[in-house]
C-alpha positions in Angstrom: 4.4 -51.4 136.8 3.5 -52.8 133.3 0.8 -55.4 132.7 0.7 -57.9 129.8 -1.7 -60.5 128.5 0.4 -63.7 128.5 0.2 -65.5 125.1 3.4 -67.5 125.5 1.5 -70.8 125.8 0.1 -70.2 122.3 3.5 -69.3 121.0 2.4 -65.7 120.3 3.7 -62.3 121.4 2.4 -60.9 124.7 -0.1 -58.0 124.4 0.7 -54.9 126.4 -2.1 -53.9 128.8 -0.5 -50.6 129.9 0.3 -49.4 133.4 -3.1 -48.7 134.9 -4.4 -51.7 136.8 -8.1 -51.0 136.3 -7.7 -50.3 132.6 -5.5 -53.4 132.2 -8.3 -55.6 133.8 -10.8 -54.2 131.3 -8.5 -54.9 128.4 -7.8 -58.4 129.7 -11.5 -59.1 129.9 -12.0 -57.9 126.3 -9.2 -60.0 125.0 -9.8 -63.1 127.1 -13.6 -63.2 126.4 -13.1 -62.2 122.7 -15.0 -58.9 123.0 -12.5 -56.5 121.5 -12.9 -52.8 122.0 -11.9 -51.2 118.7 -12.9 -47.5 119.1 -10.0 -45.5 120.6 -7.4 -48.2 119.9 -4.9 -48.7 117.1 -7.0 -51.5 115.8 -9.6 -48.9 114.7 -6.9 -47.4 112.4 -5.6 -50.8 111.3 -9.0 -51.9 110.2 -9.9 -48.6 108.4 -6.5 -48.3 106.7 -6.8 -51.9 105.3 -10.0 -50.9 103.5 -9.1 -47.4 102.3 -8.8 -47.3 98.5 -7.7 -43.7 98.2 -4.7 -43.4 100.6 -4.7 -46.7 102.6 -3.5 -50.2 101.8 -5.7 -50.6 98.7 -4.2 -47.5 97.1 -0.9 -49.3 96.5 -0.8 -50.6 93.0 2.2 -52.9 93.5 0.9 -56.3 94.7 4.3 -57.1 96.2 4.1 -54.0 98.3 0.6 -54.8 99.5 1.7 -58.4 100.5 4.6 -57.0 102.4 2.4 -54.6 104.3 -0.2 -57.3 105.1 2.6 -59.5 106.5 3.9 -56.7 108.7 0.4 -55.7 109.9 -0.1 -59.3 111.0 2.8 -58.9 113.3 1.8 -55.5 114.6 -1.8 -56.4 115.5 -1.3 -58.6 118.6 0.9 -56.1 120.6 -0.4 -52.8 119.3 -4.0 -53.4 118.1 -5.6 -53.4 121.6 -3.5 -50.4 122.8 -4.8 -46.9 123.0 -2.9 -44.2 121.3 -1.4 -42.7 124.5 -0.1 -46.1 125.5 2.2 -46.3 122.5 5.3 -44.3 123.5 8.9 -44.3 122.1 10.1 -46.7 124.9 7.3 -49.1 123.9 8.4 -49.0 120.3 12.0 -49.5 121.3 11.0 -52.4 123.5 9.1 -54.0 120.6 12.2 -53.8 118.4 14.5 -55.1 121.1 12.2 -58.1 121.6 11.7 -58.8 117.9 13.7 -61.8 116.8 13.8 -60.7 113.1 15.6 -57.4 113.7 15.4 -56.0 110.1 11.8 -57.1 109.6 11.0 -55.3 112.9 12.3 -52.1 111.4 10.0 -52.6 108.4 7.1 -53.1 110.8 7.9 -49.9 112.6 7.9 -48.1 109.2 4.5 -49.4 108.5 3.2 -48.4 111.9 4.5 -44.9 111.3 2.6 -44.8 107.9 -0.7 -46.0 109.5 -0.2 -43.6 112.5 0.2 -40.5 110.3 -2.7 -41.7 108.1 -4.8 -41.9 111.2 -3.9 -38.3 112.1 -5.0 -37.1 108.7 -8.3 -39.1 109.0 -8.9 -37.6 112.5 -8.7 -40.9 114.3 -6.0 -39.6 116.6 -4.4 -36.2 117.3 -1.2 -37.5 118.8 2.0 -37.2 116.8 4.1 -40.3 115.9 6.1 -41.1 119.1 9.4 -41.3 117.1 8.9 -38.1 115.2 12.2 -36.2 114.8 14.2 -39.1 116.2 15.6 -40.3 112.9 19.2 -39.6 113.9 18.9 -41.1 117.4 19.4 -44.7 116.2 16.3 -46.0 118.1 15.7 -48.7 115.5 17.6 -51.9 115.2 20.9 -51.5 113.4 20.9 -52.9 109.8 23.9 -54.1 107.9 23.5 -54.2 104.2 23.7 -57.6 102.6 27.0 -57.1 100.7 28.1 -60.0 98.6 29.6 -60.6 95.2 27.4 -62.5 92.7 30.3 -64.5 91.3 30.2 -66.0 87.8 30.6 -69.7 88.9 27.7 -69.3 91.4 25.3 -67.6 89.0 26.2 -69.9 86.1 25.8 -73.0 88.2 22.2 -72.1 89.0 21.6 -70.8 85.5 22.6 -74.2 84.1 20.2 -76.1 86.3 17.2 -73.8 85.6 14.5 -74.3 83.0 14.2 -72.0 80.1 11.8 -69.6 81.8 14.1 -69.2 84.8 17.1 -68.7 82.5 15.4 -66.0 80.6 14.4 -64.2 83.8 18.0 -64.4 85.1 19.4 -63.2 81.8 16.9 -60.3 81.7 17.6 -59.2 85.3 21.4 -59.4 85.0 21.5 -57.6 81.7 19.1 -54.7 82.6 19.1 -54.5 86.4 15.3 -54.8 86.5 13.6 -55.7 89.7 12.1 -59.2 89.7 8.5 -58.0 89.4 9.4 -55.7 86.5 11.1 -58.6 84.7 7.7 -60.5 84.8 5.6 -57.5 83.8 7.8 -55.8 81.1 6.1 -55.9 77.7 7.3 -57.6 74.6 8.8 -54.8 72.4 7.8 -54.4 68.8 11.3 -53.6 67.7 14.7 -53.8 69.5 13.9 -51.1 72.1 12.7 -52.5 75.5 10.6 -49.9 77.4 9.8 -50.1 81.1 8.0 -48.0 83.7 9.3 -49.3 87.0 6.5 -50.7 89.3 8.2 -49.5 92.4 9.3 -46.0 91.5 7.4 -45.2 88.3 10.6 -44.2 86.6 10.9 -44.9 82.8 13.8 -46.5 81.0 14.7 -48.0 77.7 17.3 -50.6 76.6 18.6 -51.3 73.1 18.3 -55.1 73.0 20.6 -55.2 70.0 23.5 -54.1 72.2 23.1 -57.1 74.5 24.8 -60.5 74.2 21.9 -62.4 75.8 18.7 -60.5 75.2 18.5 -60.9 71.3 18.2 -64.7 71.8 15.5 -64.3 74.5 13.5 -62.0 72.2 13.9 -64.4 69.3 12.6 -67.3 71.4 9.7 -65.3 72.7 8.5 -64.1 69.2 8.8 -67.7 67.9 6.6 -68.9 70.7 3.6 -66.9 69.5 2.0 -66.6 72.9 -1.2 -64.6 73.2 -0.2 -62.5 76.2 1.8 -59.2 75.9 4.7 -59.9 78.4 8.3 -60.5 77.3 8.8 -63.5 79.6 6.6 -66.5 79.0 6.3 -70.1 79.9 6.9 -72.7 77.1 3.1 -73.2 77.1 2.6 -69.6 76.2 1.3 -68.5 79.6 2.5 -65.4 81.6 5.1 -66.1 84.2 3.9 -66.2 87.8 6.3 -65.1 90.6 5.4 -68.1 92.8 6.2 -70.7 90.2 9.3 -68.8 89.2 10.6 -68.8 92.7 9.9 -72.5 93.0 12.0 -73.1 89.9 14.7 -71.0 91.4 14.7 -73.1 94.6 14.9 -76.3 92.6 17.7 -75.1 90.4 19.7 -73.7 93.3 19.4 -76.9 95.3 20.5 -79.0 92.3 23.5 -76.7 91.8 24.4 -76.9 95.5 24.2 -80.7 95.5 26.5 -81.0 92.5 29.0 -78.6 94.1 28.8 -80.7 97.3 29.6 -83.9 95.4 32.8 -82.1 94.2 33.6 -81.2 97.8 33.5 -77.5 96.9 32.1 -76.3 100.3 32.6 -72.6 99.6 30.7 -72.9 96.4 27.9 -74.7 98.1 27.5 -71.9 100.7 27.7 -69.2 98.0 25.0 -70.9 95.9 22.6 -71.3 98.8 23.1 -67.7 99.9 22.0 -66.4 96.5 18.5 -65.1 96.0 16.6 -64.7 92.7 16.4 -61.0 93.2 20.3 -60.8 93.1 20.1 -60.5 89.4 19.8 -56.8 89.9 22.9 -56.9 92.1 24.8 -58.8 89.4 23.9 -56.2 86.9 25.3 -53.5 89.1 28.5 -55.4 89.7 29.0 -56.1 86.0 28.7 -52.5 85.1 31.9 -50.7 83.9 31.8 -48.1 86.6 29.9 -47.1 89.7 28.3 -44.3 87.8 27.1 -46.7 85.1 25.7 -49.1 87.7 23.8 -46.2 89.3 22.4 -45.1 86.0 21.4 -48.7 85.1 19.5 -49.2 88.4 18.0 -45.7 88.0 19.3 -44.6 91.4 19.3 -40.9 92.4 22.8 -41.2 93.9 25.9 -43.5 93.5 26.0 -43.8 97.3 22.8 -45.9 97.3 24.2 -48.1 94.5 27.5 -48.5 96.4 25.9 -49.3 99.7 23.2 -51.7 98.8 24.3 -53.4 95.6 28.0 -53.9 96.1 29.1 -51.8 93.0 32.5 -50.3 93.6 34.5 -47.4 92.2 37.0 -48.5 89.6 40.0 -46.3 89.8 42.8 -45.9 87.3 46.4 -46.2 88.6 48.4 -43.0 88.1 51.8 -44.6 87.6 
């Protein structure tokens, strides 16, 4: 017998109260009367991990990573926060994933729960091992299918045409170098023609010779002529650093205008392809434009070509033998 605190009237996920009736009544009273018991529950670890500057949430330098973890933690708190450590078993984790409507995001939430759980073990908050330890090959998580699609020239160019200059510059930079979106915004204006980057996600360093590019010399010329005070390569026409939120807004506007124009021409396939494209797909386009799978893997700074092939749609180009 399992007991749950019913939160469906509020449109929220039910909270597991465990299998012991007396303990379930106590937890129900704590939740219902807004008197949460934190000690001995996962919420104790959630709260402490959020504030830890050395190894917890605040130790992550990448703001995008922190935002993603905060979003996932918001989903984990209602079902797992009130639970004691012994109540969270592998069947409970599997049940959460099965009930989660956003299947891939559910996997990300389980990954974060694993991080916090093992952090709590190090901090002495719990002694129990992660319930799914050693189960990596058992396929207990939701199956994921990589988002494989070609970033076709007509699709990319239709959106590029509708964008303002800042968006166009970002698209050119991403598709020429394979940089992640956050790195495109943060990369520094080079003194010469050598563009240097330390990737925000991996810490790997790379350099590009801008003079070998067809699009980047014009971008660099415009940026230097602008004379902005900040140090980043990308800039607004007003000389301000580019903000990710505003950049995505410009992308949404340009993509919608491109889709509307394609719809007027009754090009339904093009409309669907335009609306399916994300701003981050500039990195995918760079991989697909590369002369070989090996070149694409090197451009994206991957440790193996399998990763490039699986997630970015780059393919092996083979030479006929006859």
